[in-house]
C-alpha positions in Angstrom: 17.8 -12.3 -14.8 18.7 -8.6 -14.9 16.5 -5.7 -14.5 15.6 -3.2 -17.2 14.1 0.1 -17.4 10.8 0.0 -18.3 9.6 3.7 -17.6 11.4 6.6 -17.6 10.5 10.4 -16.6 12.5 13.2 -17.3 11.5 16.4 -15.9 7.7 15.6 -16.1 4.8 18.0 -15.6 1.3 16.9 -14.9 -2.1 18.4 -14.6 -4.7 20.2 -16.7 -4.7 22.9 -19.4 -5.2 25.8 -16.7 -3.9 24.2 -13.7 -0.2 22.5 -13.2 -0.4 19.8 -10.1 3.2 18.7 -10.3 6.5 19.6 -12.6 10.0 19.0 -12.4 9.4 15.0 -11.6 12.3 12.6 -13.0 12.1 8.8 -12.0 12.9 5.3 -13.6 11.0 2.2 -12.9 12.1 -1.1 -13.7 11.1 -4.5 -14.9 11.0 -7.1 -11.5 9.4 -4.8 -9.3 6.6 -4.2 -7.6 6.5 0.0 -6.8 4.1 1.9 -4.4 3.2 5.5 -5.2 1.9 7.2 -2.0 1.4 10.5 -0.7 -1.4 12.9 1.0 -4.8 12.9 -0.6 -5.3 15.5 -3.3 -1.4 16.0 -4.3 -1.3 14.6 -7.4 -0.9 10.5 -7.4 -3.8 9.9 -9.8 -2.9 12.3 -12.3 0.6 10.9 -12.5 -0.3 7.5 -12.9 -3.1 8.7 -15.4 -0.6 10.7 -17.1 1.8 7.6 -17.3 -0.7 5.7 -18.7 -1.6 7.9 -21.3 -4.8 8.6 -20.4 -4.4 12.3 -20.2 -1.7 14.4 -21.7 1.5 15.5 -19.9 1.9 19.2 -19.4 5.7 18.8 -20.1 8.6 16.8 -20.0 9.1 13.5 -21.5 7.7 9.9 -20.4 9.6 7.1 -22.1 8.6 3.4 -22.3 10.6 0.9 -23.0 13.0 3.3 -24.7 10.9 5.1 -26.9 8.5 8.5 -26.0 5.1 8.1 -24.8 3.4 10.1 -27.6 5.4 8.6 -30.2 3.3 5.3 -29.9 0.1 4.5 -31.4 -2.9 3.2 -29.2 -2.6 -0.2 -30.1 1.5 -0.1 -30.1 0.9 1.3 -26.5 -1.6 -1.3 -25.5 1.1 -4.1 -26.3 3.5 -2.4 -23.5 0.9 -1.0 -20.7 -2.3 -2.3 -19.4 -4.6 -0.8 -16.4 -6.2 -1.8 -13.8 -8.9 0.8 -12.5 -10.5 1.1 -9.1 -13.9 1.8 -10.8 -16.3 -1.4 -10.1 -17.2 -1.6 -14.2 -20.4 -3.3 -15.0 -20.1 -6.2 -17.8 -23.5 -7.6 -17.2 -23.8 -11.7 -17.4 -20.3 -12.8 -18.5 -18.2 -15.3 -17.3 -14.7 -14.8 -15.5 -13.3 -16.9 -18.6 -14.9 -14.4 -20.9 -13.7 -11.3 -19.1 -10.2 -12.2 -18.6 -10.5 -13.1 -22.4 -11.3 -9.8 -23.1 -7.4 -9.0 -22.5 -6.5 -11.2 -25.5 -8.3 -8.6 -27.5 -4.8 -7.4 -29.3 -4.5 -11.0 -30.9 -7.6 -12.6 -32.0 -7.8 -10.5 -35.2 -10.4 -8.6 -36.9 -13.5 -10.9 -35.7 -12.0 -10.5 -31.8 -13.1 -14.5 -31.5 -11.0 -15.9 -29.0 -9.5 -19.3 -30.0 -8.2 -22.1 -28.1 -4.9 -21.0 -27.8 -5.9 -17.4 -26.4 -8.0 -19.0 -24.4 -5.3 -21.0 -22.8 -3.3 -17.6 -22.4 -6.3 -16.6 -20.7 -6.6 -19.5 -18.3 -2.9 -19.5 -17.6 -3.5 -15.9 -16.4 -6.2 -16.9 -14.0 -4.0 -19.4 -12.8 -1.1 -17.0 -11.9 -3.9 -15.3 -9.5 -5.3 -18.4 -8.2 -8.6 -18.0 -9.8 -8.2 -20.7 -12.3 -11.3 -22.2 -10.8 -13.3 -19.3 -11.2 -13.6 -19.7 -14.6 -16.8 -20.6 -15.2 -18.6 -18.1 -12.8 -20.6 -15.5 -13.5 -18.4 -12.2 -13.0 -21.8 -10.9 -11.1 -21.3 -13.3 -8.3 -17.7 -12.6 -7.2 -16.5 -10.5 -4.1 -14.4 -7.6 -4.4 -11.5 -9.3 -3.7 -12.0 -11.8 -6.2 -13.4 -9.5 -8.8 -10.2 -7.8 -8.5 -7.8 -10.3 -9.2 -10.0 -11.4 -12.1 -9.1 -7.8 -13.1 -5.3 -8.2 -12.6 -5.5 -11.5 -14.5 -7.5 -9.9 -17.7 -4.2 -7.4 -17.6 -1.9 -10.5 -17.3 -3.2 -11.9 -20.0 -2.9 -8.9 -22.3 0.8 -9.6 -22.1 2.3 -6.4 -21.3 5.7 -5.7 -19.7 3.9 -2.9 -17.6 0.5 -3.0 -15.7 -0.1 -0.3 -13.6 -2.9 -0.5 -10.8 -5.0 2.7 -9.6 -5.9 2.0 -5.7 -6.2 -2.0 -5.9 -6.8 -2.3 -2.5 -9.7 0.2 -1.8 -12.7 -1.7 -0.6 -11.2 -4.7 0.2 -11.4 -5.9 4.0 -7.6 -6.2 5.5 -6.9 -9.8 4.7 -7.8 -9.5 1.4 -5.6 -6.1 1.1 -2.7 -8.7 2.5 -3.8 -10.8 0.1 -3.6 -8.6 -2.8 -0.4 -7.0 -2.1 1.6 -10.3 -1.8 -0.3 -11.6 -5.2 1.3 -8.8 -6.8 4.6 -8.8 -4.7 5.1 -11.9 -6.5 3.6 -11.4 -9.8 6.4 -9.2 -10.1 8.7 -11.7 -9.6 7.1 -14.8 -11.4 6.8 -12.6 -14.1 9.5 -10.3 -14.1 6.9 -7.5 -15.2 6.9 -4.0 -13.8 3.9 -3.2 -11.3 3.6 0.3 -10.7 0.4 1.3 -8.8 -1.0 4.0 -6.3 -2.1 3.2 -2.9 -3.5 5.0 0.2 -2.8 1.9 2.7 0.8 3.2 3.2 2.0 0.9 6.0 0.8 -2.0 3.7 3.4 -0.4 0.7 5.8 0.1 3.3 6.0 -3.7 4.3 5.6 -4.9 0.9 6.9 -2.6 -2.3 10.2 -3.2 -3.7 10.4 0.7 -4.2 8.6 3.6 -3.1 7.6 6.6 -4.6 6.6 9.3 -2.2 5.1 12.7 -3.8 5.1 15.0 -0.8 3.3 18.1 0.1 5.4 20.3 -1.9 5.2 18.2 -5.1 8.5 16.5 -5.0 9.2 13.2 -5.7 11.3 11.1 -3.3 12.1 7.2 -4.8 13.9 4.6 -2.9 13.4 1.4 -0.9 11.4 1.7 2.2 14.1 0.8 4.3 16.4 3.8 2.2 13.5 6.2 2.7 13.6 5.2 6.6 17.5 5.4 6.6 17.5 8.9 5.4 14.8 10.7 7.4 12.4 11.2 4.4 9.5 8.9 5.6 9.9 10.4 9.1 10.1 14.1 7.7 6.7 13.1 5.5 4.9 11.5 8.7 5.8 13.4 11.6 4.1 16.5 9.9 1.0 14.7 10.7 1.4 13.9 14.1 2.4 10.6 13.4 5.9 8.8 14.7 8.0 7.2 12.1 9.8 4.2 13.8 13.1 4.1 11.8 14.6 0.8 13.7 11.1 -1.0 12.9 10.4 0.9 9.5 6.8 1.6 10.5 4.7 4.6 11.6 2.7 5.3 15.0 0.4 7.6 15.7 1.5 9.9 18.5 -0.9 10.7 21.3 -0.1 13.5 23.3 -0.4 12.9 26.8 -1.4 14.7 29.7 -0.1 12.9 32.6 3.4 10.5 33.1 3.4 7.1 35.1 6.3 4.8 35.7 6.3 1.1 34.6 8.9 -1.5 35.5 11.5 -2.3 33.1 10.4 -5.7 31.3 12.5 -8.9 31.3 12.6 -10.2 27.6 9.7 -12.4 28.6 7.6 -9.5 29.9 7.9 -7.5 26.6 5.0 -8.4 25.0 2.8 -7.4 28.1 5.3 -4.2 28.5 4.5 -2.8 25.1 0.8 -3.8 25.0 0.4 -1.9 28.4 2.3 1.3 27.3 0.1 1.6 23.8 -3.0 1.0 25.7 -2.3 4.0 28.1 -0.8 6.1 25.2 -4.1 6.1 23.5 -5.7 7.4 26.8 -3.3 10.6 27.0 -0.9 8.3 29.7 2.7 8.1 29.2 4.2 5.3 30.8 8.2 4.9 30.9 10.5 3.2 33.7 12.0 6.6 34.2 9.0 8.6 35.0 8.4 10.0 38.0 4.8 9.5 39.7 3.0 8.8 42.6 1.2 5.7 41.2 3.4 2.9 39.7 2.7 -0.3 37.4 4.9 -3.3 37.7 5.1 -6.2 35.8 5.5 -9.7 36.6 5.2 -13.6 35.4 2.0 -13.3 37.6 0.6 -10.4 35.9 0.0 -6.7 36.7 0.2 -4.9 39.7 -0.7 -1.3 40.4 0.2 0.8 43.0 -1.8 3.8 43.5 -0.8 7.3 45.4 -3.2 6.3 48.6 -0.8 3.0 49.4 -3.3 0.6 47.8 -2.3 -2.2 45.4 -4.6 -3.4 42.6 -3.9 -6.7 40.6 -6.2 -6.3 37.5 -6.2 -9.1 35.3 -6.8 -7.3 31.8 -5.4 -4.2 30.6 -9.0 -3.0 30.4 -9.5 -3.5 34.0 -6.0 -1.2 34.4 -7.5 1.4 32.4 -10.6 1.5 34.2 -8.4 2.0 37.5 -5.9 4.6 36.0 -8.8 6.9 34.8 -10.8 6.9 37.9 -10.7 10.1 39.3 -9.5 9.0 43.0 -6.3 8.2 41.1 -5.3 11.1 39.0 -3.0 13.5 40.1 
């Protein structure tokens, strides 16, 4: 299925009556893709998302939704094009999961809003897509944060819009639930061929799962591309390294760069010992020690199939059985220098 342009920004300016947050923003969003909006706190991500959702007016430029200027749509027409899932926890009282998801069908239920069998099937189909069909009779108040977020996504799916916007959908979720949520959204973009566009603070998650990244930098410029393209052209490196974070272009991920106060030589690992090598280097870096095979130091670490060997400047050999023991040996005063 070919991709279609669903949202287009043309020289967009966003903000508030007496304050421009960002301007000159131009971008395109396609169907069948998961697009993640990332950037520093306070840079304007939520303002941009709310403007695209027509929750607040744009200050200038154009937003085209399915080819039509957003200001030209009536509220009901726009509700048939864009559904929105917010971070805020909405209190719904004693309502079943099916009742809540069925609210997404309100555009199609007529004047009295009665949910007939056909619309109930649509709601159940939406719950099935997010793996929550068996929760249909449950009280919403009994759900976990992750389950509740999936139900809100099902409500958006029941609305049957080509575009779904989400504001920080992984907030308040534990790590496994964050991964599950992002994988779900990616799968839905493929299975339903919808545009799924979200703002997110979980940068590493976005870089691993998103089809496209929108990076709104501190100068309020918008950089757009696949995570891989933004990695190769240096955009992500420039953004992260200003924050003492090193972006690994080879892996397309970032790591925290801890400053070091000393160096130590570590033996070059065989292929089988690479996992141990990387874990030792990582632990030492966290403790301000830079370990490399090229380092010149009185102390030295050797890796072998038997484990770790620390040779210290006093001529002694130590055989730590864990990385914790190695750190204890290296951070003792008598081994400094």
